[in-house]
DRENDREN-870937 format. One record per residue: residue in one letter; x, y, z of N, C-alpha, C in turn. Coordinates in steps of 0.1 Angstrom, whole numbers, padded with zeros to 4 digits, always signed. Last residue first. Example, Ala and Ser with C-alpha at 12.3 -4.5 7.8 and 13.67 -1.06 7.14 Angstrom:
2
S+0128-0022+0071+0137-0011+0071+0129+0000+0079;A+0132-0057+0078+0123-0045+0078+0132-0033+0078;
This chain:
302
X+0753+0370+0794+0766+0375+0794+0775+0368+0805;X+0727+0361+0796+0736+0353+0787+0750+0358+0787;X+0714+0380+0810+0716+0367+0816+0726+0359+0808;X+0711+0401+0792+0721+0402+0802+0724+0389+0809;X+0689+0391+0776+0702+0394+0770+0714+0394+0781;X+0670+0391+0796+0673+0378+0789+0687+0380+0782;X+0669+0418+0802+0673+0408+0813+0677+0395+0806;X+0659+0428+0778+0672+0433+0784+0677+0422+0794;X+0634+0416+0777+0644+0413+0767+0658+0417+0771;X+0621+0427+0800+0623+0412+0799+0634+0409+0788;X+0622+0454+0793+0628+0450+0805+0631+0435+0804;X+0606+0454+0769+0620+0458+0769+0628+0453+0781;X+0581+0446+0779+0588+0438+0768+0602+0441+0768;X+0575+0465+0798+0575+0451+0802+0584+0443+0792;X+0576+0489+0783+0584+0488+0794+0586+0473+0798;X+0556+0485+0763+0570+0487+0759+0579+0484+0771;X+0533+0484+0781+0537+0473+0772+0552+0473+0768;X+0534+0510+0792+0536+0498+0801+0540+0486+0792;X+0529+0525+0770+0542+0527+0777+0544+0515+0786;X+0503+0516+0764+0514+0514+0754+0528+0515+0761;X+0489+0525+0786+0491+0511+0784+0502+0508+0774;X+0492+0553+0782+0496+0546+0794+0499+0532+0792;X+0480+0557+0756+0494+0561+0759+0499+0553+0771;X+0460+0529+0746+0462+0543+0750+0477+0545+0753;X+0461+0505+0718+0461+0509+0732+0463+0524+0735;X+0462+0494+0694+0452+0505+0696+0451+0508+0711;X+0497+0491+0691+0484+0487+0685+0473+0498+0688;X+0511+0515+0710+0512+0501+0707+0498+0496+0703;X+0526+0546+0705+0514+0539+0705+0516+0524+0701;X+0548+0561+0699+0543+0562+0713+0529+0555+0714;X+0572+0539+0681+0563+0551+0683+0558+0552+0697;X+0589+0519+0683+0583+0521+0670+0574+0534+0670;X+0620+0528+0700+0606+0523+0700+0599+0526+0687;X+0652+0519+0701+0643+0528+0693+0629+0521+0694;X+0677+0522+0724+0666+0513+0719+0655+0522+0713;X+0712+0525+0726+0699+0532+0724+0689+0521+0719;X+0738+0521+0751+0730+0517+0739+0718+0525+0738;X+0770+0525+0765+0757+0530+0762+0751+0524+0750;X+0797+0532+0784+0789+0521+0779+0775+0525+0778;X+0815+0562+0773+0807+0554+0783+0800+0542+0776;X+0833+0538+0759+0833+0546+0771+0827+0559+0767;X+0829+0503+0748+0830+0518+0746+0830+0525+0759;X+0825+0477+0752+0838+0480+0748+0840+0496+0746;X+0798+0475+0757+0808+0473+0769+0822+0476+0765;X+0786+0477+0732+0786+0488+0742+0796+0487+0753;X+0789+0452+0721+0796+0463+0715+0797+0475+0725;X+0773+0437+0738+0787+0433+0737+0795+0445+0731;X+0748+0450+0734+0755+0451+0747+0769+0447+0746;X+0743+0442+0708+0745+0456+0711+0752+0458+0724;X+0739+0414+0712+0750+0419+0704+0753+0434+0706;X+0715+0416+0728+0727+0409+0733+0740+0413+0725;X+0696+0428+0713+0702+0435+0724+0715+0429+0729;X+0690+0407+0696+0697+0419+0690+0703+0428+0701;X+0679+0390+0714+0691+0386+0706+0698+0398+0701;X+0656+0404+0723+0667+0400+0732+0680+0396+0725;X+0641+0406+0699+0647+0418+0706+0658+0414+0715;X+0627+0388+0685+0642+0387+0684+0648+0399+0691;X+0600+0394+0690+0605+0380+0692+0620+0379+0692;X+0595+0420+0682+0597+0417+0696+0603+0404+0698;X+0613+0433+0653+0602+0425+0659+0605+0421+0673;X+0612+0464+0672+0605+0454+0665+0615+0446+0656;X+0631+0482+0683+0623+0474+0692+0616+0462+0684;X+0665+0484+0672+0651+0486+0669+0642+0477+0678;X+0693+0498+0688+0685+0486+0685+0671+0489+0683;X+0724+0511+0683+0710+0514+0683+0702+0502+0679;X+0754+0520+0699+0747+0509+0692+0732+0512+0694;X+0763+0555+0695+0759+0544+0704+0752+0533+0696;X+0769+0578+0681+0775+0566+0677+0772+0553+0685;X+0738+0596+0681+0752+0596+0679+0757+0582+0675;X+0710+0596+0682+0717+0590+0693+0732+0589+0691;X+0680+0614+0674+0694+0611+0671+0701+0605+0684;X+0646+0606+0669+0657+0611+0678+0670+0606+0673;X+0625+0595+0655+0631+0608+0649+0643+0612+0658;X+0616+0572+0669+0623+0571+0656+0630+0584+0652;X+0625+0576+0704+0615+0575+0693+0622+0576+0680;X+0645+0558+0729+0642+0569+0719+0630+0566+0710;X+0663+0553+0757+0651+0549+0750+0646+0561+0742;X+0694+0543+0765+0687+0555+0761+0675+0550+0753;X+0711+0531+0791+0701+0526+0781+0692+0538+0777;X+0743+0527+0803+0733+0537+0800+0724+0531+0789;X+0756+0508+0828+0753+0508+0814+0742+0518+0812;X+0778+0519+0854+0764+0517+0849+0764+0518+0834;X+0803+0526+0861+0800+0511+0861+0786+0509+0855;X+0805+0553+0863+0810+0547+0851+0807+0532+0850;X+0773+0563+0877+0787+0562+0877+0792+0554+0865;X+0748+0588+0874+0752+0575+0871+0767+0574+0871;X+0743+0612+0901+0746+0609+0887+0751+0595+0885;X+0719+0602+0926+0732+0608+0922+0734+0605+0907;X+0694+0591+0927+0697+0603+0936+0710+0610+0933;X+0673+0580+0902+0687+0581+0907+0688+0593+0916;X+0649+0582+0889+0649+0576+0903+0663+0576+0909;X+0654+0592+0864+0646+0600+0873+0646+0595+0888;X+0668+0572+0853+0676+0584+0857+0668+0592+0866;X+0657+0540+0866+0656+0551+0857+0664+0563+0862;X+0676+0510+0872+0668+0521+0876+0668+0532+0866;X+0687+0481+0883+0682+0486+0871+0672+0497+0874;X+0692+0468+0906+0702+0479+0902+0698+0485+0889;X+0670+0455+0931+0673+0458+0917+0683+0470+0915;X+0660+0447+0954+0674+0449+0954+0679+0453+0940;X+0633+0441+0951+0636+0454+0957+0651+0457+0957;X+0621+0428+0922+0632+0425+0932+0636+0439+0938;X+0597+0436+0911+0601+0422+0910+0611+0418+0921;X+0596+0463+0916+0585+0455+0921+0588+0440+0921;X+0620+0470+0904+0619+0471+0918+0608+0463+0924;X+0611+0466+0877+0623+0459+0882+0623+0459+0897;X+0589+0483+0875+0588+0469+0873+0599+0461+0879;X+0602+0508+0879+0592+0503+0888+0590+0488+0887;X+0618+0508+0856+0625+0509+0869+0615+0504+0879;X+0599+0508+0836+0608+0497+0836+0615+0497+0850;X+0587+0533+0841+0579+0521+0843+0588+0509+0844;X+0608+0550+0834+0603+0550+0848+0595+0537+0851;X+0609+0545+0807+0621+0543+0815+0617+0541+0830;X+0584+0554+0799+0588+0540+0797+0599+0536+0806;X+0586+0581+0805+0576+0573+0812+0579+0558+0810;X+0606+0589+0788+0608+0590+0802+0598+0581+0810;X+0591+0586+0764+0602+0577+0767+0607+0577+0781;X+0572+0606+0767+0568+0592+0766+0579+0583+0769;X+0588+0630+0770+0578+0626+0780+0575+0611+0779;X+0622+0625+0761+0609+0630+0758+0599+0624+0768;X+0645+0612+0767+0646+0627+0766+0632+0633+0762;X+0651+0586+0791+0645+0591+0778+0646+0606+0779;X+0670+0559+0806+0666+0573+0805+0659+0576+0791;X+0684+0538+0830+0674+0539+0819+0670+0554+0818;X+0713+0523+0839+0705+0536+0841+0697+0538+0828;X+0721+0493+0856+0717+0500+0844+0710+0513+0847;X+0740+0468+0868+0737+0482+0871+0734+0489+0858;X+0733+0435+0876+0736+0445+0865+0731+0459+0868;X+0725+0419+0897+0739+0418+0892+0743+0429+0882;X+0699+0422+0902+0708+0425+0912+0722+0426+0907;X+0686+0413+0879+0683+0426+0884+0694+0431+0894;X+0694+0386+0877+0699+0396+0867+0697+0410+0872;X+0681+0369+0893+0693+0375+0898+0699+0385+0889;X+0658+0362+0878+0669+0352+0880+0682+0358+0885;X+0638+0378+0871+0637+0373+0884+0649+0363+0887;X+0641+0384+0844+0644+0394+0854+0643+0390+0868;X+0634+0360+0830+0648+0363+0832+0650+0374+0843;X+0608+0341+0845+0613+0350+0835+0626+0356+0840;X+0597+0323+0864+0604+0318+0852+0609+0328+0842;X+0595+0319+0897+0595+0329+0887+0603+0325+0875;X+0574+0296+0911+0587+0298+0906+0587+0308+0895;X+0556+0282+0937+0557+0294+0929+0572+0295+0924;X+0540+0250+0938+0551+0259+0942+0553+0270+0932;X+0504+0251+0937+0517+0246+0933+0528+0255+0937;X+0476+0251+0943+0486+0256+0953+0500+0250+0949;X+0448+0263+0927+0460+0255+0926+0470+0260+0935;X+0417+0268+0945+0429+0273+0938+0440+0263+0938;X+0385+0252+0938+0397+0254+0946+0409+0259+0938;X+0357+0271+0925+0367+0260+0924+0378+0263+0934;X+0339+0291+0923+0336+0281+0933+0346+0270+0933;X+0347+0296+0889+0339+0301+0901+0336+0289+0910;X+0361+0284+0868+0368+0288+0880+0359+0292+0892;X+0345+0277+0847+0356+0268+0850+0364+0272+0863;X+0326+0296+0844+0321+0283+0848+0333+0274+0851;X+0341+0318+0834+0337+0318+0848+0332+0304+0853;X+0353+0324+0810+0356+0311+0816+0351+0309+0830;X+0345+0349+0805+0340+0338+0796+0343+0325+0801;X+0360+0363+0824+0346+0362+0826+0340+0350+0817;X+0385+0360+0812+0383+0354+0825+0368+0352+0827;X+0381+0375+0789+0385+0361+0788+0382+0354+0801;X+0376+0400+0800+0366+0394+0791+0369+0379+0790;X+0401+0406+0812+0389+0404+0820+0378+0397+0812;X+0416+0408+0789+0419+0398+0798+0407+0395+0807;X+0405+0431+0776+0405+0418+0769+0407+0406+0779;X+0408+0451+0797+0395+0447+0792+0395+0433+0785;X+0436+0440+0817+0427+0450+0812+0415+0444+0806;X+0462+0433+0833+0449+0428+0834+0440+0440+0830;X+0493+0426+0819+0484+0437+0822+0469+0432+0822;X+0511+0409+0808+0510+0410+0823+0501+0421+0828;X+0513+0406+0781+0520+0418+0787+0518+0419+0802;X+0508+0390+0756+0514+0385+0769+0521+0397+0775;X+0477+0392+0741+0490+0399+0742+0496+0395+0756;X+0463+0358+0740+0462+0373+0742+0476+0379+0742;X+0461+0331+0738+0465+0338+0726+0463+0353+0728;X+0457+0317+0762+0445+0321+0754+0448+0329+0742;X+0483+0313+0771+0475+0301+0769+0462+0305+0760;X+0492+0339+0775+0498+0331+0765+0489+0319+0761;X+0476+0346+0797+0474+0353+0785+0480+0345+0773;X+0486+0328+0816+0472+0327+0812+0470+0334+0799;X+0512+0338+0818+0510+0324+0814+0495+0322+0809;X+0506+0363+0829+0512+0362+0816+0511+0348+0810;X+0495+0356+0854+0487+0363+0844+0493+0362+0830;X+0518+0345+0866+0506+0336+0864+0497+0343+0853;X+0534+0368+0867+0538+0356+0859+0526+0347+0856;X+0519+0384+0885+0521+0388+0871+0525+0377+0862;X+0519+0369+0908+0507+0371+0901+0509+0376+0887;X+0547+0371+0914+0541+0358+0911+0527+0359+0904;X+0550+0399+0918+0557+0392+0906+0551+0378+0903;X+0518+0411+0929+0532+0410+0929+0537+0402+0917;X+0491+0424+0940+0496+0421+0927+0511+0422+0926;X+0475+0410+0967+0486+0419+0964+0491+0415+0950;X+0457+0392+0978+0452+0404+0973+0463+0414+0969;X+0468+0367+0983+0469+0377+0994+0463+0391+0990;X+0473+0337+0978+0462+0345+0974+0460+0356+0985;X+0507+0329+0971+0497+0332+0982+0486+0341+0976;X+0510+0318+0938+0516+0319+0951+0504+0321+0961;X+0494+0315+0916+0498+0329+0919+0507+0329+0932;X+0490+0291+0890+0492+0294+0904+0499+0308+0906;X+0467+0284+0869+0479+0293+0869+0482+0298+0883;X+0444+0269+0869+0456+0262+0868+0469+0271+0867;X+0421+0282+0875+0423+0278+0861+0436+0271+0859;X+0425+0289+0901+0415+0278+0899+0416+0273+0884;X+0443+0310+0897+0448+0298+0904+0438+0286+0901;X+0427+0329+0884+0439+0324+0877+0443+0310+0884;X+0408+0334+0905+0404+0329+0891+0416+0322+0884;X+0424+0343+0926+0415+0331+0928+0412+0325+0914;X+0435+0366+0914+0444+0355+0919+0436+0342+0920;X+0411+0381+0911+0420+0377+0899+0429+0366+0903;X+0404+0385+0937+0395+0378+0928+0403+0373+0916;X+0426+0400+0946+0423+0387+0952+0414+0378+0943;X+0422+0423+0931+0434+0415+0929+0432+0401+0935;X+0397+0431+0942+0398+0428+0928+0410+0419+0925;X+0405+0438+0969+0396+0426+0966+0396+0422+0952;X+0440+0448+0968+0425+0449+0970+0418+0437+0967;X+0467+0465+0954+0462+0455+0964+0447+0458+0965;X+0496+0471+0934+0482+0472+0936+0477+0462+0946;X+0527+0481+0950+0519+0471+0944+0504+0475+0945;X+0541+0514+0943+0537+0503+0952+0527+0493+0945;X+0552+0496+0915+0555+0499+0929+0548+0513+0932;X+0536+0470+0896+0542+0483+0898+0546+0485+0912;X+0520+0450+0873+0530+0450+0883+0536+0464+0884;X+0484+0458+0870+0497+0454+0865+0508+0455+0876;X+0450+0464+0861+0460+0459+0871+0473+0455+0864;X+0424+0487+0857+0435+0479+0851+0446+0476+0861;X+0394+0481+0875+0406+0489+0872+0416+0481+0865;X+0372+0464+0877+0370+0478+0881+0382+0487+0876;X+0377+0437+0874+0374+0445+0862+0372+0460+0865;X+0365+0427+0904+0373+0423+0892+0368+0431+0880;X+0360+0455+0926+0356+0442+0921+0364+0439+0908;X+0367+0472+0956+0371+0470+0942+0367+0456+0938;X+0363+0471+0984+0351+0474+0975+0355+0474+0960;X+0386+0469+0998+0376+0458+0999+0365+0459+0988;X+0399+0493+0993+0405+0481+0988+0394+0470+0987;X+0381+0510+1007+0383+0512+0992+0389+0499+0986;X+0385+0500+1033+0372+0499+1026+0373+0501+1011;X+0411+0507+1038+0407+0493+1038+0394+0491+1031;X+0409+0535+1038+0418+0528+1028+0414+0513+1027;X+0390+0539+1059+0387+0543+1045+0396+0535+1035;X+0405+0530+1081+0393+0523+1077+0389+0526+1063;X+0426+0548+1081+0429+0534+1079+0417+0526+1074;X+0412+0573+1085+0420+0571+1073+0422+0556+1070;X+0379+0563+1099+0391+0571+1099+0400+0567+1086;X+0348+0560+1105+0356+0558+1093+0368+0568+1094;X+0336+0543+1135+0339+0555+1127+0348+0552+1115;X+0332+0524+1154+0322+0525+1143+0324+0538+1135;X+0356+0499+1166+0350+0512+1165+0340+0513+1154;X+0386+0481+1172+0371+0482+1173+0367+0496+1172;X+0412+0482+1147+0407+0485+1160+0392+0486+1161;X+0409+0457+1121+0412+0470+1126+0407+0472+1140;X+0402+0434+1106+0412+0433+1117+0418+0447+1121;X+0381+0435+1089+0394+0439+1084+0405+0439+1094;X+0360+0427+1106+0365+0418+1095+0379+0422+1090;X+0359+0451+1122+0362+0438+1128+0367+0428+1117;X+0352+0469+1103+0365+0471+1110+0369+0458+1117;X+0327+0459+1095+0338+0459+1086+0351+0460+1093;X+0312+0463+1119+0314+0450+1114+0326+0449+1104;X+0313+0491+1120+0319+0483+1131+0322+0469+1126;X+0299+0497+1097+0313+0501+1098+0320+0493+1109;X+0274+0488+1105+0280+0482+1093+0295+0485+1093;X+0268+0505+1126+0269+0490+1128+0276+0483+1117;X+0267+0529+1112+0277+0527+1123+0279+0512+1126;X+0244+0524+1097+0257+0526+1090+0269+0524+1100;X+0225+0523+1116+0227+0511+1107+0241+0512+1101;X+0226+0548+1129+0230+0536+1137+0233+0524+1127;X+0238+0571+1103+0229+0567+1114+0234+0554+1120;X+0247+0593+1084+0255+0583+1091+0247+0580+1104;X+0231+0598+1053+0231+0601+1067+0237+0590+1075;X+0230+0590+1027+0239+0601+1030+0238+0605+1045;X+0215+0568+1022+0208+0580+1022+0216+0592+1026;X+0211+0536+1021+0220+0545+1014+0213+0559+1013;X+0194+0517+1030+0200+0525+1040+0210+0536+1034;X+0187+0501+1010+0177+0510+1014+0183+0520+1024;X+0208+0483+1007+0208+0494+0998+0198+0505+1003;X+0223+0473+1038+0212+0472+1029+0211+0485+1020;X+0257+0465+1043+0246+0475+1045+0236+0473+1034;X+0275+0445+1036+0273+0448+1050+0262+0459+1053;X+0282+0439+1010+0272+0431+1016+0270+0434+1031;X+0299+0454+0995+0305+0442+1001+0295+0435+1010;X+0281+0474+0988+0287+0466+0977+0294+0454+0983;X+0276+0487+1012+0265+0479+1005+0271+0470+0995;X+0300+0500+1016+0295+0490+1026+0284+0481+1020;X+0299+0517+0994+0310+0507+0995+0306+0496+1005;X+0277+0533+1000+0277+0525+0988+0287+0514+0988;X+0286+0545+1024+0274+0536+1024+0274+0527+1012;X+0307+0561+1015+0310+0550+1025+0298+0540+1025;X+0292+0578+1000+0302+0570+0994+0305+0558+1002;X+0276+0590+1019+0270+0582+1009+0279+0573+1002;X+0296+0604+1033+0288+0594+1040+0282+0585+1030;X+0303+0622+1013+0313+0613+1018+0307+0601+1026;X+0280+0637+1009+0285+0629+0998+0295+0618+1003;X+0262+0638+1041+0268+0644+1029+0273+0633+1019;X+0267+0638+1077+0259+0636+1065+0266+0642+1053;X+0270+0624+1110+0275+0632+1099+0266+0629+1087;X+0260+0606+1129+0253+0619+1127+0259+0628+1116;X+0292+0591+1134+0277+0591+1137+0272+0605+1136;X+0317+0601+1110+0312+0595+1122+0297+0596+1123;X+0348+0603+1095+0334+0603+1093+0327+0595+1104;X+0377+0623+1101+0369+0611+1104+0355+0613+1102;X+0393+0639+1074+0385+0641+1086+0377+0627+1088;X+0426+0631+1063+0411+0632+1061+0404+0633+1074;X+0454+0653+1065+0447+0641+1068+0432+0642+1066;X+0462+0674+1036+0461+0671+1050+0454+0657+1052;X+0486+0678+1011+0473+0673+1014+0472+0668+1028;
């Protein structure tokens, strides 16, 4: 995919109209000026935006300007947010951070980047409201935040010290070398998401998916095979995912048994490829978050 063409004065078409809609959305261009023609008013709005975004002076939309404009024009609820690599970033993330912080769930710096501090704050908020504690900002979470708008709109953010309270942030990711893998599309997706979560929490993580390994796993790595109910796993200790509340305890005993075997390997059986009524992507993310946290909790006790 080649570099985008710069959008400039006297250009016209759908790309110009898209730029105008985004400029209008962030309050820099009057709706009446959205006509698909890059005239003086649009150029003036672009110049203002570039100044606000601390980009080089100018009135054209190049790649950097376009990327910044896309980020700036996302609003709370426009997309599902969760911890991943690369991190989500944009105006909607900043709005989420402001809302959570004003409600008493500190996110660290309100920087528009969905990092580990923001995920922890979101999970605490979800627990507080009896929502699924998955660290995913989706429809139910957004609805809850909107219902509480009177409690956070225009309020100051809480600036308490940020402390990561879940096990995967306690050095476990750096101390334990694990290779996560699946042999079906869905289980490979769960393994890959677990790897991304681990790296997003701690870039020095040694918990990686087989797809992300550049070389074959060495004998020091614990192999974690993520499977669906119908898959066979031989003699490796096999842990059922449900009930989630006791998953870390059951993983702990399986890990003890696995460490005495060669190769060191466990299997974790997911209940299926669907969690509640969520779609495939959100189900994979939920399983990844829950399993990674349970694994880290179990490893922290070793």
